[in-house]
Phi, psi and omega in degrees: 000129182293145177275161180293146179293128176235107184302327180296326181269310188288337180255009181302126181089353183246357187299141172209179184297326180295314178293324179299318179294331181279321190247347183252148359284153177289140182304324181278349179226061188290336184249014180285164173266129181244118178231156187221133176231113178052047177083355179261123183273134176245123182245129178223154180292161176299161185298158174294161178302321181296315178295319179300317177298314180298320178299315180296315181295319178299314179303318179294318182293326186257350187305309186293315181288327175295315180297320178297333178272005179083019182250162184236127182265117177248161170276220179285132178225168171273099181268110189261126175266322170200175187301335180249023179213113175210155175230168176238086179300157178287321174224139184230127179252120181253147174258354179212139181279150175300143182265332185237167175299322178298314179294332180289332177275314181243084187291122181296137180302333181296345178270355189262133175263319183212138173254136175242125177242127171267117184295129179252139179304330183276346183223043184299315181297317179298315184286326184271327188243302188296311184293317175300322179294317178298315182292321178296313178298329180276358176080022177289120189297327184226148178223128177243131176246133179238132177236127179239130174246100188302312185296335178262356185052050184239139175222143179225139179233135173234127178246127182233152177244147180282119179227120178053042175083003179225155178275132177245131181295130177240343177199145176205157178198153172242171180310131180096350176249164176261132168275117179240120180217147177258338183233150003284357174199160183297133176222135176206106179197160178271128179306337180294344176293347178273354182272142177288000000 
């Protein structure tokens, strides 16, 4: 007797944007984050409340200076590197707006200036290793990593620039220090401002 179709199992290794539009979100996981690397789908729960708060606060802190530099601050989007490779950054900075409805759903990586990832306890390897590597290979000029430890009221930010195919640290700060950066647009704030 045939078993019921399960897209997570039956499409493993075959995922692409076309299949994602047909089968995602899954009814049992409507609010999950869906990312894909070379046809392999990665599903993770939505961010913790603390990270969500920090994402919102960061967007507010950088919005005006990013806009003055001709950049656009987005939240989480489907950032597409090719049809079988996409991620959903926590905050996404674009230097060019999508031109079509298709690009608005699957934003081409070539439009992106900076990806911001808030490290989640459930996806540390993905946030610390896999995503920076994907973004570097995809030519994203800047990568920012934010780590918040709620119980310690601690926040850390690392800003890196793409140099010779790898990210090089250009600015960092922890709670109580100022993050000062000139690129990709002026930023100056204490990471503790991201804490609720």
